[in-house]
Short mmCIF file of the C-alpha atoms (twelve columns), coordinates in Angstrom:
data_MODEL
# 
_entry.id   MODEL 
# 
loop_
_atom_site.group_PDB 
_atom_site.id 
_atom_site.type_symbol 
_atom_site.label_atom_id 
_atom_site.label_alt_id 
_atom_site.label_comp_id 
_atom_site.label_asym_id 
_atom_site.label_seq_id 
_atom_site.Cartn_x 
_atom_site.Cartn_y 
_atom_site.Cartn_z 
_atom_site.pdbx_PDB_model_num 
ATOM 1   C CA . GLN A 1   -72.560  58.851  234.169 1 
ATOM 2   C CA . LYS A 2   -74.478  60.254  231.199 1 
ATOM 3   C CA . ASP A 3   -77.953  59.659  232.570 1 
ATOM 4   C CA . PRO A 4   -80.009  62.882  232.585 1 
ATOM 5   C CA . SER A 5   -82.168  61.597  235.464 1 
ATOM 6   C CA . THR A 6   -79.131  61.462  237.749 1 
ATOM 7   C CA . ALA A 7   -78.226  65.035  236.856 1 
ATOM 8   C CA . LEU A 8   -81.847  66.058  237.502 1 
ATOM 9   C CA . ALA A 9   -81.741  64.455  240.958 1 
ATOM 10  C CA . LEU A 10  -78.397  66.118  241.749 1 
ATOM 11  C CA . GLY A 11  -79.831  69.476  240.692 1 
ATOM 12  C CA . ARG A 12  -82.675  69.062  243.171 1 
ATOM 13  C CA . ILE A 13  -80.456  67.862  246.008 1 
ATOM 14  C CA . LEU A 14  -77.665  70.406  245.552 1 
ATOM 15  C CA . GLY A 15  -80.034  73.252  244.705 1 
ATOM 16  C CA . ALA A 16  -81.588  73.029  248.155 1 
ATOM 17  C CA . SER A 17  -78.397  74.361  249.754 1 
ATOM 18  C CA . ASP A 18  -76.465  75.886  246.855 1 
ATOM 19  C CA . ALA A 19  -78.513  77.531  244.108 1 
ATOM 20  C CA . SER A 20  -75.635  77.890  241.654 1 
ATOM 21  C CA . ARG A 21  -74.598  74.211  241.935 1 
ATOM 22  C CA . GLY A 22  -78.201  73.097  241.577 1 
ATOM 23  C CA . PHE A 23  -78.604  75.326  238.539 1 
ATOM 24  C CA . GLU A 24  -75.432  73.852  236.977 1 
ATOM 25  C CA . TRP A 25  -76.762  70.331  237.409 1 
ATOM 26  C CA . PHE A 26  -80.087  71.241  235.832 1 
ATOM 27  C CA . GLU A 27  -78.174  72.605  232.841 1 
ATOM 28  C CA . ILE A 28  -76.202  69.334  232.712 1 
ATOM 29  C CA . ALA A 29  -79.469  67.365  232.868 1 
ATOM 30  C CA . LEU A 30  -80.804  69.329  229.889 1 
ATOM 31  C CA . GLU A 31  -77.604  68.776  227.929 1 
ATOM 32  C CA . ARG A 32  -77.586  65.043  228.706 1 
ATOM 33  C CA . ALA A 33  -81.253  64.724  227.774 1 
ATOM 34  C CA . HIS A 34  -80.656  66.360  224.405 1 
ATOM 35  C CA . VAL A 35  -77.688  64.052  223.738 1 
ATOM 36  C CA . ALA A 36  -79.789  61.032  224.719 1 
ATOM 37  C CA . GLN A 37  -82.549  62.116  222.331 1 
ATOM 38  C CA . ALA A 38  -80.043  62.618  219.520 1 
ATOM 39  C CA . GLU A 39  -78.620  59.141  220.162 1 
ATOM 40  C CA . ARG A 40  -82.151  57.733  220.392 1 
ATOM 41  C CA . ARG A 41  -81.600  56.660  223.997 1 
ATOM 42  C CA . HIS A 42  -83.995  57.194  226.868 1 
ATOM 43  C CA . GLY A 43  -83.906  60.860  227.828 1 
ATOM 44  C CA . LEU A 44  -86.419  62.705  229.962 1 
ATOM 45  C CA . SER A 45  -90.193  62.856  229.825 1 
ATOM 46  C CA . ASN A 46  -91.998  66.152  229.188 1 
ATOM 47  C CA . LYS A 47  -92.930  66.229  232.886 1 
ATOM 48  C CA . GLN A 48  -89.256  65.888  233.821 1 
ATOM 49  C CA . PHE A 49  -88.295  68.676  231.410 1 
ATOM 50  C CA . ALA A 50  -91.090  70.801  232.896 1 
ATOM 51  C CA . SER A 51  -89.720  70.073  236.358 1 
ATOM 52  C CA . ILE A 52  -86.207  71.152  235.343 1 
ATOM 53  C CA . PHE A 53  -87.431  74.449  233.905 1 
ATOM 54  C CA . HIS A 54  -89.584  75.097  236.983 1 
ATOM 55  C CA . ASN A 55  -86.639  74.410  239.277 1 
ATOM 56  C CA . MET A 56  -84.332  76.619  237.202 1 
ATOM 57  C CA . GLY A 57  -86.876  79.419  237.564 1 
ATOM 58  C CA . ALA A 58  -87.059  78.896  241.312 1 
ATOM 59  C CA . LEU A 59  -83.271  78.857  241.678 1 
ATOM 60  C CA . ALA A 60  -82.893  81.936  239.469 1 
ATOM 61  C CA . ALA A 61  -84.421  84.051  242.231 1 
ATOM 62  C CA . ARG A 62  -81.515  83.045  244.480 1 
ATOM 63  C CA . LEU A 63  -78.745  83.722  241.966 1 
ATOM 64  C CA . PRO A 64  -77.146  87.172  241.719 1 
ATOM 65  C CA . ASP A 65  -76.626  86.917  237.943 1 
ATOM 66  C CA . ARG A 66  -80.253  86.007  237.188 1 
ATOM 67  C CA . ASP A 67  -83.421  88.045  237.545 1 
ATOM 68  C CA . ALA A 68  -87.187  87.699  237.709 1 
ATOM 69  C CA . LYS A 69  -87.503  88.003  233.910 1 
ATOM 70  C CA . PHE A 70  -85.271  84.956  233.532 1 
ATOM 71  C CA . ALA A 71  -87.379  83.122  236.116 1 
ATOM 72  C CA . VAL A 72  -90.537  84.003  234.153 1 
ATOM 73  C CA . SER A 73  -88.981  82.593  230.970 1 
ATOM 74  C CA . MET A 74  -88.143  79.325  232.757 1 
ATOM 75  C CA . TYR A 75  -91.633  79.029  234.265 1 
ATOM 76  C CA . LYS A 76  -93.185  79.650  230.855 1 
ATOM 77  C CA . ARG A 77  -91.006  76.933  229.303 1 
ATOM 78  C CA . SER A 78  -92.153  74.587  232.053 1 
ATOM 79  C CA . LEU A 79  -95.813  75.466  231.499 1 
ATOM 80  C CA . GLY A 80  -95.400  74.994  227.752 1 
ATOM 81  C CA . LEU A 81  -94.604  71.357  228.500 1 
ATOM 82  C CA . ASP A 82  -97.044  70.839  231.373 1 
ATOM 83  C CA . PRO A 83  -99.652  73.597  231.812 1 
ATOM 84  C CA . ASN A 84  -101.372 71.793  234.690 1 
ATOM 85  C CA . ARG A 85  -98.602  72.332  237.248 1 
ATOM 86  C CA . PRO A 86  -100.284 74.475  239.949 1 
ATOM 87  C CA . LEU A 87  -97.004  75.387  241.673 1 
ATOM 88  C CA . THR A 88  -95.500  76.548  238.374 1 
ATOM 89  C CA . GLN A 89  -98.628  78.554  237.530 1 
ATOM 90  C CA . GLU A 90  -98.351  80.243  240.935 1 
ATOM 91  C CA . SER A 91  -94.594  80.793  240.647 1 
ATOM 92  C CA . CYS A 92  -94.953  82.279  237.173 1 
ATOM 93  C CA . GLY A 93  -97.748  84.564  238.373 1 
ATOM 94  C CA . VAL A 94  -95.703  85.760  241.349 1 
ATOM 95  C CA . ALA A 95  -92.613  86.371  239.182 1 
ATOM 96  C CA . LEU A 96  -94.735  88.330  236.700 1 
ATOM 97  C CA . VAL A 97  -95.930  90.551  239.569 1 
ATOM 98  C CA . VAL A 98  -92.280  91.179  240.476 1 
ATOM 99  C CA . VAL A 99  -91.562  92.404  236.928 1 
ATOM 100 C CA . GLY A 100 -94.767  94.475  236.863 1 
ATOM 101 C CA . GLN A 101 -96.720  92.418  234.326 1 
ATOM 102 C CA . TYR A 102 -99.927  92.378  236.345 1 
ATOM 103 C CA . GLU A 103 -102.452 91.457  233.680 1 
ATOM 104 C CA . GLU A 104 -100.478 88.442  232.492 1 
ATOM 105 C CA . SER A 105 -99.841  87.510  236.106 1 
ATOM 106 C CA . GLN A 106 -103.575 87.374  236.776 1 
ATOM 107 C CA . HIS A 107 -104.014 84.579  234.213 1 
ATOM 108 C CA . HIS A 108 -101.410 82.369  235.913 1 
ATOM 109 C CA . LEU A 109 -102.679 83.091  239.422 1 
ATOM 110 C CA . GLU A 110 -106.257 82.294  238.400 1 
ATOM 111 C CA . ARG A 111 -105.078 79.074  236.772 1 
ATOM 112 C CA . ALA A 112 -103.175 78.072  239.932 1 
ATOM 113 C CA . LEU A 113 -106.308 78.653  242.014 1 
ATOM 114 C CA . ALA A 114 -108.390 76.632  239.543 1 
ATOM 115 C CA . LEU A 115 -105.865 73.800  239.893 1 
ATOM 116 C CA . GLY A 116 -106.350 73.819  243.663 1 
ATOM 117 C CA . ARG A 117 -103.371 75.909  244.764 1 
ATOM 118 C CA . ASP A 118 -104.152 78.441  247.518 1 
ATOM 119 C CA . THR A 119 -101.132 79.888  249.325 1 
ATOM 120 C CA . ALA A 120 -100.248 83.135  251.039 1 
ATOM 121 C CA . ALA A 121 -97.762  83.968  248.262 1 
ATOM 122 C CA . LEU A 122 -100.419 83.442  245.596 1 
ATOM 123 C CA . ARG A 123 -102.980 85.546  247.462 1 
ATOM 124 C CA . SER A 124 -100.430 88.317  248.126 1 
ATOM 125 C CA . ALA A 125 -99.534  88.403  244.442 1 
ATOM 126 C CA . PHE A 126 -103.227 88.489  243.547 1 
ATOM 127 C CA . GLY A 127 -103.642 91.370  245.996 1 
ATOM 128 C CA . ALA A 128 -100.889 93.269  244.184 1 
ATOM 129 C CA . VAL A 129 -102.535 92.584  240.825 1 
ATOM 130 C CA . LYS A 130 -105.935 93.809  241.976 1 
ATOM 131 C CA . PHE A 131 -104.360 96.846  243.667 1 
ATOM 132 C CA . SER A 132 -102.578 97.763  240.417 1 
ATOM 133 C CA . MET A 133 -105.923 97.623  238.643 1 
ATOM 134 C CA . GLY A 134 -107.532 99.887  241.233 1 
ATOM 135 C CA . ARG A 135 -109.774 97.067  242.432 1 
ATOM 136 C CA . LEU A 136 -109.154 97.735  246.109 1 
ATOM 137 C CA . LYS A 137 -111.957 95.627  247.565 1 
ATOM 138 C CA . GLU A 138 -110.724 92.556  245.688 1 
ATOM 139 C CA . ALA A 139 -107.132 93.353  246.677 1 
ATOM 140 C CA . GLU A 140 -108.214 93.501  250.304 1 
ATOM 141 C CA . GLU A 141 -110.039 90.163  250.023 1 
ATOM 142 C CA . HIS A 142 -106.954 88.430  248.610 1 
ATOM 143 C CA . LEU A 143 -104.663 89.958  251.217 1 
ATOM 144 C CA . LEU A 144 -107.046 88.987  254.023 1 
ATOM 145 C CA . ARG A 145 -106.825 85.417  252.742 1 
ATOM 146 C CA . ALA A 146 -103.019 85.665  252.588 1 
ATOM 147 C CA . VAL A 147 -102.903 86.747  256.230 1 
ATOM 148 C CA . GLU A 148 -105.359 83.988  257.125 1 
ATOM 149 C CA . LEU A 149 -103.118 81.401  255.429 1 
ATOM 150 C CA . ALA A 150 -99.892  82.796  256.923 1 
ATOM 151 C CA . PRO A 151 -100.581 84.929  260.010 1 
ATOM 152 C CA . SER A 152 -96.868  85.570  260.546 1 
ATOM 153 C CA . ASP A 153 -96.346  86.950  256.995 1 
ATOM 154 C CA . ALA A 154 -95.379  90.537  257.834 1 
ATOM 155 C CA . ASP A 155 -95.358  91.617  254.160 1 
ATOM 156 C CA . ALA A 156 -98.930  90.425  253.588 1 
ATOM 157 C CA . ALA A 157 -100.068 92.164  256.788 1 
ATOM 158 C CA . GLU A 158 -98.303  95.392  255.775 1 
ATOM 159 C CA . ASN A 159 -99.777  95.264  252.264 1 
ATOM 160 C CA . LEU A 160 -103.228 94.660  253.736 1 
ATOM 161 C CA . LYS A 161 -102.790 97.718  255.948 1 
ATOM 162 C CA . HIS A 162 -101.887 99.845  252.896 1 
ATOM 163 C CA . VAL A 163 -104.850 98.558  250.880 1 
ATOM 164 C CA . LYS A 164 -107.231 99.305  253.759 1 
ATOM 165 C CA . ALA A 165 -105.779 102.827 254.006 1 
ATOM 166 C CA . ALA A 166 -106.185 103.310 250.239 1 
ATOM 167 C CA . ARG A 167 -109.811 102.137 250.448 1 
ATOM 168 C CA . ALA A 168 -110.494 104.533 253.325 1 
ATOM 169 C CA . GLN A 169 -108.889 107.390 251.388 1 
ATOM 170 C CA . ARG A 170 -110.945 106.555 248.302 1 
ATOM 171 C CA . LYS A 171 -114.160 106.532 250.360 1 
ATOM 172 C CA . ALA A 172 -113.252 109.888 251.939 1 
ATOM 173 C CA . GLU A 173 -112.560 111.397 248.503 1 
ATOM 174 C CA . GLN A 174 -115.855 110.065 247.162 1 
ATOM 175 C CA . ALA A 175 -117.725 111.491 250.151 1 
ATOM 176 C CA . ALA A 176 -116.024 114.878 249.680 1 
ATOM 177 C CA . ARG A 177 -116.952 114.921 245.967 1 
ATOM 178 C CA . LYS A 178 -120.529 114.017 246.790 1 
ATOM 179 C CA . LYS A 179 -120.703 116.768 249.419 1 
ATOM 180 C CA . ARG A 180 -119.279 119.362 246.984 1 
ATOM 181 C CA . LYS A 181 -121.743 118.276 244.345 1 
ATOM 182 C CA . GLN A 182 -124.668 118.596 246.746 1 
ATOM 183 C CA . SER A 183 -123.590 122.066 247.907 1 
ATOM 184 C CA . ARG A 184 -123.697 123.462 244.359 1 
# 
């Protein structure tokens, strides 16, 4: 069977339980699609290619020989073909947070929100971005939304606790500076 669509379907099915097998089938789908294009046969649509790259990015997080930078590269390839995929915008933004590229992450997270995506993972990532920028009130707002969306998300709750503590510390420091200034 040389049909790239079959390989794409197998990648999705097998990837659910075995990331490395799913990843292999996505690579086979890409290879078959390129052969089909070269032979002027029906290959894959841009949306299908975008789906493969998204799925390869998602599976990369579960593979020991891949990393978040690889996932980012796959998400970006996907978005280059179909920039209006809200899940891919979110996934790319979250992966960029993992690799510490907060400013670039913000663009993808904002785009995902604009496309109607609003999840705890997205809001937690946004909280991390705003925290890294020192925008603690905004970080707290995003993390509150994350906890609202997923009350059992212990990481979001813990991050919210840390942001609230940082805000309280900042307020105490500001009050101390103001008091010292007034006593001069």
